[in-house]
C-alpha positions, 0 to 999 in steps of 0.5 A: 471469526473472533480470532484475528491473529496473523491477519489485517482487518480492514473496515470499509465504512457503509451498509453494504447489505443494502448499498453497493460500495462506490468505485472509489471505495473499491479502488482504494480498497484494492490499493490498500490490499496491494500495498499490504501484499507488497509489504508482507509478501501476501498474494491477494489472489491466494489463500492461507491457513487461518489458525483462529478458524482452523480453515484455509481462507482466501487471503482477501476474505470477509468476516462471514468466511469464518462462519463455517469454522468448527474451531472452539475459539471461533465466534459470531457464527452468523455474521453477514459482514461485509454485506452481500454487495461487497462480499460479492466483489471481494474476488474482483478486489483481490484481482485488482490488487494483484494487478497493481505494481509493487512500488515500481519493482523495489523490494520491501528490504530496499524501502527500509533504506531511509537515511536522508532528511526530507521535509516537509512531510506532508508536502503541499508544494515542494519536497526538499531532500538533503542528499548528504553523502549521496552527493559523493555517489552518482545519482542514476535516477530519481522517480516519484511513484504513486501508491500503485507503484506507477511513476508519476514524476521523473528527474532531473529535479532542481538541485541547490548548491547546499546538496538539497534536492527540490521536487515540485509536487504541487500538481500531484493529487493528494495521497501517498507517494514514494520517492525512489532515489537510485544511486551508483551504490544503493536505492533509497526509498522515501514515503511522502504524504501529499496534501 
């Protein structure tokens, strides 16, 4: 509706007036919406006041939801975006996003605790994490989570003499992962891209 303030615009490439989006594209869209929902505390199945259109809109909405706006700042009164086939699936996408875990029950505030050096990022085979003063704390658990928040690897991992932890990620598929390190005093969360 020409006013995207306080929103996140997502572009799914394709002509979805004529063709159906692939299952892979819909799954990626749900994962992205789930991640955004976790990060900004937005319920995918909910609705919110949209100031630009002066309407209450679904939190997962298409451009055409704004067609009914009577706001003077609104525009594009006849858009068919995102196309009939994708538009019909937005409710299913919102449901799928809501069903995904939120980074393994770790809050957004906890994910901001990142004072460890880790490399390489992106990683191809093994990730090295310099534990630093964490070695003086008791490490309770280390988990590697996928973008859905599901645990895909758990420690113990190889710990070298110089307080560097090695995590073999060679057999994981490419994508975004989170390394959750729970010590006796805090949770550390690292974002890592696997190539």
